[in-house]
TISEMAR-961035 format. One record per residue (C-alpha): residue number from 1; x, y, z. Coordinates in steps of 0.25 Angstrom, whole numbers, plus 5000, padded with zeros to 4 digits. Example, Ala and Ser with C-alpha at 12.3 -4.5 7.8 and 13.67 -1.06 7.14 Angstrom:
TISEMAR-961035
@k=1	x=5049	y=4982	z=5031
@k=2	x=5055	y=4996	z=5029
//
This chain:
TISEMAR-961035
@k=1	x=4885	y=5032	z=4986
@k=2	x=4893	y=5027	z=4975
@k=3	x=4904	y=5037	z=4977
@k=4	x=4903	y=5037	z=4992
@k=5	x=4918	y=5035	z=4997
@k=6	x=4912	y=5028	z=5010
@k=7	x=4903	y=5018	z=5004
@k=8	x=4907	y=5005	z=5009
@k=9	x=4911	y=4994	z=4999
@k=10	x=4915	y=4980	z=4999
@k=11	x=4929	y=4976	z=4993
@k=12	x=4935	y=4963	z=4990
@k=13	x=4932	y=4957	z=4976
@k=14	x=4920	y=4967	z=4973
@k=15	x=4927	y=4980	z=4977
@k=16	x=4916	y=4991	z=4978
@k=17	x=4904	y=4981	z=4977
@k=18	x=4893	y=4985	z=4986
@k=19	x=4889	y=4973	z=4995
@k=20	x=4877	y=4971	z=5005
@k=21	x=4880	y=4977	z=5019
@k=22	x=4887	y=4967	z=5028
@k=23	x=4893	y=4958	z=5017
@k=24	x=4907	y=4965	z=5017
@k=25	x=4917	y=4962	z=5028
@k=26	x=4921	y=4977	z=5027
@k=27	x=4912	y=4989	z=5024
@k=28	x=4924	y=4996	z=5018
@k=29	x=4927	y=5009	z=5010
@k=30	x=4926	y=5008	z=4995
@k=31	x=4939	y=5006	z=4986
@k=32	x=4945	y=5020	z=4983
@k=33	x=4959	y=5026	z=4981
@k=34	x=4961	y=5035	z=4993
@k=35	x=4965	y=5049	z=4991
@k=36	x=4973	y=5056	z=5002
@k=37	x=4968	y=5070	z=5003
@k=38	x=4977	y=5075	z=5014
@k=39	x=4990	y=5083	z=5013
@k=40	x=5002	y=5074	z=5017
@k=41	x=5009	y=5075	z=5030
@k=42	x=5023	y=5081	z=5027
@k=43	x=5033	y=5081	z=5038
@k=44	x=5044	y=5086	z=5029
@k=45	x=5045	y=5100	z=5024
@k=46	x=5050	y=5102	z=5010
@k=47	x=5064	y=5103	z=5014
@k=48	x=5063	y=5090	z=5022
@k=49	x=5058	y=5083	z=5009
@k=50	x=5069	y=5088	z=5001
@k=51	x=5079	y=5084	z=5012
@k=52	x=5074	y=5069	z=5011
@k=53	x=5074	y=5070	z=4996
@k=54	x=5088	y=5075	z=4995
@k=55	x=5093	y=5064	z=5005
@k=56	x=5086	y=5054	z=4996
@k=57	x=5093	y=5059	z=4984
@k=58	x=5107	y=5059	z=4991
@k=59	x=5105	y=5045	z=4995
@k=60	x=5102	y=5041	z=4980
@k=61	x=5114	y=5050	z=4975
@k=62	x=5125	y=5047	z=4986
@k=63	x=5121	y=5033	z=4992
@k=64	x=5113	y=5026	z=4982
@k=65	x=5103	y=5015	z=4982
@k=66	x=5107	y=5000	z=4980
@k=67	x=5099	y=4994	z=4968
@k=68	x=5101	y=4979	z=4969
@k=69	x=5096	y=4977	z=4955
@k=70	x=5105	y=4977	z=4943
@k=71	x=5095	y=4981	z=4933
@k=72	x=5091	y=4993	z=4942
@k=73	x=5106	y=4997	z=4943
@k=74	x=5108	y=4997	z=4928
@k=75	x=5095	y=5005	z=4926
@k=76	x=5100	y=5016	z=4936
@k=77	x=5114	y=5015	z=4930
@k=78	x=5107	y=5019	z=4916
@k=79	x=5100	y=5030	z=4923
@k=80	x=5113	y=5036	z=4927
@k=81	x=5113	y=5032	z=4942
@k=82	x=5126	y=5029	z=4949
@k=83	x=5128	y=5014	z=4951
@k=84	x=5138	y=5008	z=4960
@k=85	x=5136	y=4993	z=4961
@k=86	x=5121	y=4992	z=4966
@k=87	x=5121	y=5007	z=4971
@k=88	x=5113	y=5017	z=4963
@k=89	x=5115	y=5032	z=4965
@k=90	x=5106	y=5042	z=4958
@k=91	x=5105	y=5057	z=4959
@k=92	x=5093	y=5066	z=4962
@k=93	x=5090	y=5071	z=4948
@k=94	x=5089	y=5057	z=4943
@k=95	x=5080	y=5052	z=4955
@k=96	x=5071	y=5064	z=4953
@k=97	x=5070	y=5063	z=4938
@k=98	x=5066	y=5048	z=4940
@k=99	x=5056	y=5051	z=4951
@k=100	x=5050	y=5062	z=4943
@k=101	x=5046	y=5051	z=4933
@k=102	x=5037	y=5044	z=4942
@k=103	x=5022	y=5046	z=4942
@k=104	x=5016	y=5053	z=4954
@k=105	x=5003	y=5044	z=4953
@k=106	x=4999	y=5031	z=4946
@k=107	x=4988	y=5021	z=4946
@k=108	x=4989	y=5006	z=4948
@k=109	x=4978	y=4998	z=4941
@k=110	x=4975	y=4984	z=4945
@k=111	x=4967	y=4973	z=4938
@k=112	x=4954	y=4980	z=4943
@k=113	x=4955	y=4994	z=4938
@k=114	x=4946	y=4999	z=4949
@k=115	x=4957	y=4996	z=4959
@k=116	x=4967	y=5006	z=4952
@k=117	x=4975	y=5014	z=4962
@k=118	x=4981	y=5028	z=4961
@k=119	x=4995	y=5029	z=4967
@k=120	x=4999	y=5043	z=4970
@k=121	x=4994	y=5057	z=4973
@k=122	x=4985	y=5057	z=4985
@k=123	x=4980	y=5042	z=4983
@k=124	x=4982	y=5032	z=4994
@k=125	x=4983	y=5017	z=4991
@k=126	x=4983	y=5006	z=5002
@k=127	x=4990	y=4993	z=5000
@k=128	x=4988	y=4980	z=5008
@k=129	x=4999	y=4975	z=5017
@k=130	x=5010	y=4969	z=5009
@k=131	x=5021	y=4958	z=5011
@k=132	x=5020	y=4953	z=5026
@k=133	x=5025	y=4939	z=5027
@k=134	x=5015	y=4936	z=5038
@k=135	x=5001	y=4938	z=5042
@k=136	x=4993	y=4939	z=5054
@k=137	x=4978	y=4938	z=5058
@k=138	x=4970	y=4937	z=5070
@k=139	x=4967	y=4922	z=5068
@k=140	x=4981	y=4917	z=5064
@k=141	x=4991	y=4927	z=5069
@k=142	x=5004	y=4929	z=5062
@k=143	x=5008	y=4919	z=5051
@k=144	x=5016	y=4918	z=5038
@k=145	x=5009	y=4923	z=5026
@k=146	x=5002	y=4914	z=5017
@k=147	x=4994	y=4914	z=5004
@k=148	x=4980	y=4913	z=5010
@k=149	x=4983	y=4925	z=5019
@k=150	x=4989	y=4933	z=5007
@k=151	x=4976	y=4931	z=5000
@k=152	x=4968	y=4936	z=5012
@k=153	x=4976	y=4949	z=5012
@k=154	x=4973	y=4950	z=4997
@k=155	x=4958	y=4949	z=5000
@k=156	x=4959	y=4960	z=5010
@k=157	x=4967	y=4968	z=5000
@k=158	x=4956	y=4967	z=4990
@k=159	x=4945	y=4968	z=5000
@k=160	x=4949	y=4982	z=5006
@k=161	x=4946	y=4994	z=4997
@k=162	x=4956	y=5002	z=5005
@k=163	x=4967	y=4993	z=5000
@k=164	x=4971	y=4997	z=4986
@k=165	x=4982	y=4989	z=4982
@k=166	x=4986	y=4974	z=4984
@k=167	x=5001	y=4976	z=4987
@k=168	x=5011	y=4965	z=4991
@k=169	x=5007	y=4952	z=4997
@k=170	x=4999	y=4955	z=5010
@k=171	x=5006	y=4943	z=5016
@k=172	x=5017	y=4935	z=5010
@k=173	x=5011	y=4921	z=5007
@k=174	x=5023	y=4912	z=5010
@k=175	x=5016	y=4899	z=5007
@k=176	x=5017	y=4903	z=4992
@k=177	x=5031	y=4900	z=4986
@k=178	x=5038	y=4913	z=4984
@k=179	x=5040	y=4910	z=4969
@k=180	x=5025	y=4910	z=4966
@k=181	x=5020	y=4918	z=4978
@k=182	x=5018	y=4931	z=4969
@k=183	x=5010	y=4923	z=4959
@k=184	x=5000	y=4918	z=4969
@k=185	x=5000	y=4931	z=4977
@k=186	x=4997	y=4940	z=4965
@k=187	x=4987	y=4930	z=4959
@k=188	x=4979	y=4932	z=4972
@k=189	x=4982	y=4947	z=4973
@k=190	x=4977	y=4949	z=4959
@k=191	x=4964	y=4940	z=4961
@k=192	x=4960	y=4943	z=4975
@k=193	x=4962	y=4958	z=4973
@k=194	x=4960	y=4968	z=4961
@k=195	x=4969	y=4979	z=4967
@k=196	x=4983	y=4984	z=4963
@k=197	x=4994	y=4974	z=4967
@k=198	x=5009	y=4973	z=4969
@k=199	x=5021	y=4965	z=4964
@k=200	x=5032	y=4962	z=4973
@k=201	x=5046	y=4966	z=4967
@k=202	x=5052	y=4953	z=4971
@k=203	x=5058	y=4947	z=4958
@k=204	x=5055	y=4949	z=4943
@k=205	x=5045	y=4937	z=4943
@k=206	x=5036	y=4942	z=4954
@k=207	x=5035	y=4956	z=4948
@k=208	x=5033	y=4951	z=4934
@k=209	x=5023	y=4941	z=4938
@k=210	x=5015	y=4951	z=4946
@k=211	x=5015	y=4961	z=4935
@k=212	x=5010	y=4950	z=4925
@k=213	x=4999	y=4945	z=4935
@k=214	x=4994	y=4960	z=4937
@k=215	x=4993	y=4961	z=4922
@k=216	x=4986	y=4948	z=4920
@k=217	x=4976	y=4951	z=4931
@k=218	x=4972	y=4964	z=4925
@k=219	x=4971	y=4958	z=4911
@k=220	x=4982	y=4968	z=4906
@k=221	x=4991	y=4968	z=4894
@k=222	x=5005	y=4971	z=4897
@k=223	x=5003	y=4985	z=4891
@k=224	x=4991	y=4987	z=4900
@k=225	x=4999	y=4983	z=4912
@k=226	x=5010	y=4992	z=4909
@k=227	x=5001	y=5004	z=4905
@k=228	x=4998	y=5007	z=4920
@k=229	x=5002	y=5002	z=4934
@k=230	x=4995	y=4989	z=4937
@k=231	x=5002	y=4985	z=4950
@k=232	x=5015	y=4989	z=4957
@k=233	x=5027	y=4985	z=4966
@k=234	x=5033	y=4990	z=4979
@k=235	x=5048	y=4989	z=4981
@k=236	x=5056	y=4991	z=4993
@k=237	x=5070	y=4996	z=4994
@k=238	x=5080	y=4989	z=5003
@k=239	x=5083	y=5000	z=5012
@k=240	x=5093	y=5006	z=5014
@k=241	x=5096	y=5010	z=4999
@k=242	x=5093	y=4997	z=4991
@k=243	x=5083	y=4992	z=4981
@k=244	x=5084	y=4977	z=4979
@k=245	x=5084	y=4969	z=4966
@k=246	x=5070	y=4963	z=4966
@k=247	x=5063	y=4976	z=4970
@k=248	x=5070	y=4984	z=4959
@k=249	x=5067	y=4973	z=4949
@k=250	x=5052	y=4973	z=4952
@k=251	x=5051	y=4988	z=4952
@k=252	x=5058	y=4989	z=4939
@k=253	x=5049	y=4979	z=4932
@k=254	x=5036	y=4986	z=4937
@k=255	x=5042	y=4999	z=4933
@k=256	x=5044	y=4995	z=4919
@k=257	x=5030	y=4990	z=4917
@k=258	x=5024	y=5003	z=4923
@k=259	x=5020	y=4997	z=4937
@k=260	x=5022	y=5005	z=4950
@k=261	x=5033	y=5003	z=4960
@k=262	x=5032	y=5007	z=4974
@k=263	x=5046	y=5009	z=4980
@k=264	x=5046	y=5008	z=4995
@k=265	x=5059	y=5009	z=5003
@k=266	x=5058	y=5001	z=5016
@k=267	x=5066	y=5010	z=5026
@k=268	x=5065	y=5008	z=5041
@k=269	x=5072	y=5020	z=5048
@k=270	x=5083	y=5015	z=5057
@k=271	x=5085	y=5002	z=5050
@k=272	x=5085	y=5003	z=5034
@k=273	x=5085	y=5019	z=5034
@k=274	x=5090	y=5030	z=5043
@k=275	x=5083	y=5031	z=5057
@k=276	x=5078	y=5045	z=5053
@k=277	x=5065	y=5046	z=5045
@k=278	x=5070	y=5056	z=5035
@k=279	x=5082	y=5048	z=5032
@k=280	x=5074	y=5035	z=5031
@k=281	x=5064	y=5042	z=5021
@k=282	x=5076	y=5048	z=5013
@k=283	x=5082	y=5034	z=5012
@k=284	x=5068	y=5028	z=5008
@k=285	x=5066	y=5039	z=4997
@k=286	x=5080	y=5037	z=4991
@k=287	x=5077	y=5022	z=4990
@k=288	x=5063	y=5024	z=4983
@k=289	x=5068	y=5035	z=4974
@k=290	x=5079	y=5026	z=4969
@k=291	x=5069	y=5015	z=4964
@k=292	x=5060	y=5026	z=4958
@k=293	x=5072	y=5031	z=4950
@k=294	x=5075	y=5017	z=4945
@k=295	x=5060	y=5014	z=4941
@k=296	x=5058	y=5028	z=4934
@k=297	x=5071	y=5027	z=4926
@k=298	x=5066	y=5013	z=4921
@k=299	x=5051	y=5018	z=4918
@k=300	x=5049	y=5032	z=4919
@k=301	x=5035	y=5035	z=4925
@k=302	x=5033	y=5021	z=4931
@k=303	x=5025	y=5022	z=4944
@k=304	x=5032	y=5022	z=4957
@k=305	x=5029	y=5025	z=4971
@k=306	x=5038	y=5028	z=4983
@k=307	x=5035	y=5020	z=4996
@k=308	x=5039	y=5023	z=5010
@k=309	x=5042	y=5012	z=5021
@k=310	x=5050	y=5021	z=5030
@k=311	x=5048	y=5017	z=5044
@k=312	x=5057	y=5015	z=5056
@k=313	x=5062	y=5003	z=5065
@k=314	x=5060	y=5001	z=5079
@k=315	x=5074	y=5004	z=5084
@k=316	x=5073	y=4995	z=5096
@k=317	x=5070	y=4982	z=5087
@k=318	x=5073	y=4986	z=5073
@k=319	x=5058	y=4982	z=5069
@k=320	x=5051	y=4991	z=5059
@k=321	x=5041	y=5001	z=5064
@k=322	x=5029	y=5006	z=5056
@k=323	x=5019	y=5017	z=5058
@k=324	x=5028	y=5025	z=5067
@k=325	x=5029	y=5040	z=5067
@k=326	x=5042	y=5039	z=5059
@k=327	x=5035	y=5030	z=5049
@k=328	x=5024	y=5040	z=5047
@k=329	x=5034	y=5052	z=5045
@k=330	x=5043	y=5044	z=5035
@k=331	x=5030	y=5041	z=5027
@k=332	x=5026	y=5055	z=5027
@k=333	x=5040	y=5060	z=5024
@k=334	x=5041	y=5050	z=5012
@k=335	x=5028	y=5055	z=5007
@k=336	x=5034	y=5069	z=5006
@k=337	x=5046	y=5063	z=4998
@k=338	x=5037	y=5055	z=4989
@k=339	x=5028	y=5066	z=4986
@k=340	x=5040	y=5074	z=4982
@k=341	x=5044	y=5064	z=4972
@k=342	x=5030	y=5063	z=4967
@k=343	x=5027	y=5048	z=4967
@k=344	x=5017	y=5040	z=4975
@k=345	x=5020	y=5035	z=4989
@k=346	x=5018	y=5022	z=4996
@k=347	x=5018	y=5020	z=5012
@k=348	x=5013	y=5009	z=5021
@k=349	x=5003	y=5006	z=5032
@k=350	x=5012	y=4998	z=5041
@k=351	x=5014	y=4994	z=5056
@k=352	x=5024	y=4986	z=5065
@k=353	x=5013	y=4979	z=5073
@k=354	x=5012	y=4964	z=5073
@k=355	x=4997	y=4963	z=5074
@k=356	x=4985	y=4972	z=5070
@k=357	x=4985	y=4980	z=5083
@k=358	x=4985	y=4994	z=5088
@k=359	x=5000	y=4996	z=5084
@k=360	x=4997	y=4990	z=5070
@k=361	x=4986	y=5000	z=5068
@k=362	x=4992	y=5013	z=5073
@k=363	x=5005	y=5010	z=5066
@k=364	x=4998	y=5007	z=5053
@k=365	x=4989	y=5019	z=5054
@k=366	x=5001	y=5028	z=5056
@k=367	x=5007	y=5021	z=5043
@k=368	x=4994	y=5023	z=5035
@k=369	x=4992	y=5038	z=5040
@k=370	x=5007	y=5041	z=5037
@k=371	x=5004	y=5036	z=5023
@k=372	x=4992	y=5045	z=5022
@k=373	x=5000	y=5057	z=5027
@k=374	x=5011	y=5055	z=5017
@k=375	x=5001	y=5054	z=5005
@k=376	x=5005	y=5040	z=5002
@k=377	x=4999	y=5033	z=4990
@k=378	x=5001	y=5019	z=4993
@k=379	x=5001	y=5013	z=5007
@k=380	x=5007	y=4999	z=5008
@k=381	x=5003	y=4989	z=5019
@k=382	x=4991	y=4998	z=5022
@k=383	x=4983	y=4986	z=5028
@k=384	x=4988	y=4973	z=5035
@k=385	x=5002	y=4976	z=5039
@k=386	x=5008	y=4971	z=5052
@k=387	x=5022	y=4968	z=5059
@k=388	x=5029	y=4978	z=5050
@k=389	x=5025	y=4970	z=5037
@k=390	x=5027	y=4956	z=5042
@k=391	x=5012	y=4953	z=5045
@k=392	x=4999	y=4956	z=5037
@k=393	x=4986	y=4955	z=5044
@k=394	x=4972	y=4955	z=5039
@k=395	x=4967	y=4961	z=5052
@k=396	x=4977	y=4972	z=5050
@k=397	x=4973	y=4974	z=5036
@k=398	x=4959	y=4977	z=5039
@k=399	x=4962	y=4986	z=5051
@k=400	x=4971	y=4994	z=5041
@k=401	x=4960	y=4995	z=5031
@k=402	x=4952	y=5002	z=5042
@k=403	x=4963	y=5012	z=5042
@k=404	x=4964	y=5013	z=5027
@k=405	x=4949	y=5015	z=5026
@k=406	x=4950	y=5026	z=5037
@k=407	x=4961	y=5033	z=5029
@k=408	x=4953	y=5032	z=5016
@k=409	x=4941	y=5038	z=5023
@k=410	x=4950	y=5049	z=5029
@k=411	x=4954	y=5053	z=5015
@k=412	x=4939	y=5055	z=5010
@k=413	x=4934	y=5069	z=5009
@k=414	x=4922	y=5066	z=5017
@k=415	x=4931	y=5067	z=5030
@k=416	x=4935	y=5081	z=5027
@k=417	x=4925	y=5087	z=5018
@k=418	x=4920	y=5101	z=5021
@k=419	x=4908	y=5103	z=5012
@k=420	x=4896	y=5110	z=5017
@k=421	x=4889	y=5097	z=5020
@k=422	x=4901	y=5091	z=5027
@k=423	x=4902	y=5104	z=5036
@k=424	x=4888	y=5100	z=5040
@k=425	x=4884	y=5114	z=5046
@k=426	x=4869	y=5111	z=5044
@k=427	x=4871	y=5098	z=5052
@k=428	x=4878	y=5105	z=5063
@k=429	x=4867	y=5115	z=5063
@k=430	x=4856	y=5104	z=5063
@k=431	x=4862	y=5097	z=5075
@k=432	x=4866	y=5109	z=5083
@k=433	x=4873	y=5109	z=5097
@k=434	x=4872	y=5096	z=5105
@k=435	x=4865	y=5087	z=5094
@k=436	x=4870	y=5075	z=5086
@k=437	x=4872	y=5072	z=5071
@k=438	x=4868	y=5058	z=5071
@k=439	x=4854	y=5060	z=5066
@k=440	x=4854	y=5072	z=5057
@k=441	x=4853	y=5071	z=5042
@k=442	x=4868	y=5076	z=5039
@k=443	x=4873	y=5064	z=5047
@k=444	x=4862	y=5054	z=5041
@k=445	x=4866	y=5057	z=5027
@k=446	x=4881	y=5054	z=5030
@k=447	x=4882	y=5045	z=5042
@k=448	x=4885	y=5032	z=5033
@k=449	x=4897	y=5037	z=5027
@k=450	x=4901	y=5049	z=5036
@k=451	x=4913	y=5042	z=5043
@k=452	x=4922	y=5030	z=5041
@k=453	x=4916	y=5017	z=5043
@k=454	x=4927	y=5007	z=5049
@k=455	x=4929	y=4992	z=5045
@k=456	x=4936	y=4987	z=5057
@k=457	x=4935	y=4998	z=5068
@k=458	x=4925	y=4996	z=5078
@k=459	x=4919	y=5010	z=5083
@k=460	x=4909	y=5005	z=5093
@k=461	x=4911	y=5008	z=5108
@k=462	x=4918	y=4998	z=5117
@k=463	x=4905	y=4991	z=5122
@k=464	x=4899	y=4989	z=5108
@k=465	x=4913	y=4983	z=5104
@k=466	x=4913	y=4974	z=5116
@k=467	x=4899	y=4969	z=5114
@k=468	x=4903	y=4965	z=5099
@k=469	x=4914	y=4957	z=5104
@k=470	x=4926	y=4966	z=5107
@k=471	x=4932	y=4964	z=5093
@k=472	x=4946	y=4970	z=5092
@k=473	x=4950	y=4977	z=5079
@k=474	x=4959	y=4966	z=5074
@k=475	x=4947	y=4956	z=5076
@k=476	x=4938	y=4964	z=5068
@k=477	x=4948	y=4965	z=5057
@k=478	x=4950	y=4950	z=5057
@k=479	x=4935	y=4948	z=5056
@k=480	x=4935	y=4957	z=5044
@k=481	x=4946	y=4950	z=5038
@k=482	x=4939	y=4937	z=5039
@k=483	x=4926	y=4942	z=5033
@k=484	x=4934	y=4948	z=5021
@k=485	x=4940	y=4935	z=5018
@k=486	x=4927	y=4928	z=5018
@k=487	x=4920	y=4939	z=5009
@k=488	x=4931	y=4942	z=5000
@k=489	x=4929	y=4941	z=4985
@k=490	x=4940	y=4942	z=4975
@k=491	x=4939	y=4953	z=4965
@k=492	x=4934	y=4950	z=4951
@k=493	x=4945	y=4947	z=4941
@k=494	x=4945	y=4944	z=4926
@k=495	x=4945	y=4928	z=4925
@k=496	x=4954	y=4928	z=4913
@k=497	x=4964	y=4937	z=4920
@k=498	x=4963	y=4928	z=4932
@k=499	x=4966	y=4916	z=4924
@k=500	x=4977	y=4922	z=4917
@k=501	x=4983	y=4926	z=4931
@k=502	x=4981	y=4912	z=4936
@k=503	x=4989	y=4906	z=4923
@k=504	x=5000	y=4916	z=4925
@k=505	x=5002	y=4912	z=4940
@k=506	x=5002	y=4897	z=4936
@k=507	x=5012	y=4900	z=4925
@k=508	x=5021	y=4908	z=4934
@k=509	x=5021	y=4897	z=4945
@k=510	x=5024	y=4887	z=4935
@k=511	x=5036	y=4895	z=4930
@k=512	x=5041	y=4896	z=4945
@k=513	x=5036	y=4910	z=4949
@k=514	x=5047	y=4919	z=4954
@k=515	x=5061	y=4914	z=4958
@k=516	x=5064	y=4913	z=4973
@k=517	x=5076	y=4912	z=4982
@k=518	x=5072	y=4899	z=4988
//
């Protein structure tokens, strides 16, 4: 039983701790790093991959990328690139030499080593919703993000074993002043969770503070912090063909200390990228490779990943669309290119729906399954995303975790094993024609863990569902959310490390935190 992948365990502050039946809000699957056993979907043939690659190289050579950061420009000048004002052009030999330095796989170890994650290969990591300015729940509707709601999402992030990384702020707490927001948020993130966390590349002070807080929370020396990845950042290009000052600044700071950088161009076909998906993918790849080249020149071998956020706009309204057929193909195509370059890949679980309804779930499911099909290694916004990233919802978070658990179960060998026992000839012979399998020993020995057990789905018939109150999915998810909040226990943390963290936050607040524009 100890190694049974379907054994249910409670999460929260005591990950993996067995509890009495009925005491946990969710009887969920245990913590694990999913491994995708399937071959990726490859819509492009080998010539198609090369054609997109060559166009990306032509973009970098003949058009160039704007680096709106003087330090980055000087570094690229020393590397032999052609600099014209803020425009940087580089040739294919240089780009491919730099990309060749990047590792294909790396680990990230948070303050709890048991939560270490593997980035690359066939491993697949799920990240919470990150960065919406608003939240929505069944009781209060849509409202501006605040600190208490931020903490609720941190608790959900810790509670669910299928969420591996505490990414950006699940909702922006605008009731905390921007100069010190990162200090309060990271303190809560590092104490309410023990999972890998993220730093926003939004100014030197924020990045340096977060790296220092991660170091303190783990009780690490500076040498220990730099010896292996402990946290990461995600940067976005300003499509088309720009990398801005703070994103490059933060990326360079992390790269110098050996911490991973995920580079994710945000390219919407028809708006910030060509209307054709191959053109949009080529643009996205060029933008990502430019930053990879910069970081590998600074610190050869530093961990990086390439992200895709290529979708399309609604050509009637101009609004972003997600989970579309085009989004799915762009993700699959990007997967082929990223495997060609030999680095890990990031995608997203996203939708354009405004509430956690049917549209929200089919668009998110399309997004998540395209990540599976593309052999994605890190899935951002895997739980809780609504309104194209403008809303985070706890009900949607729980509904998405149902899908994530189904994906994890889908990966398990038990779903496709063909041993003599699995083929069950003796059981088929025992039942024979016209019988049933409920009572035979083969079923009795396996029924408890034979199939996926849902956390939010209701598989009863209509009459049974009606007799039990006719509760819709979002209502069930809301009840689960409330129960998790009532039960949550923060993960254990070394008291000295927590006190050191508290003192650091107080000191940085006294110093004014990070400068702001207002």
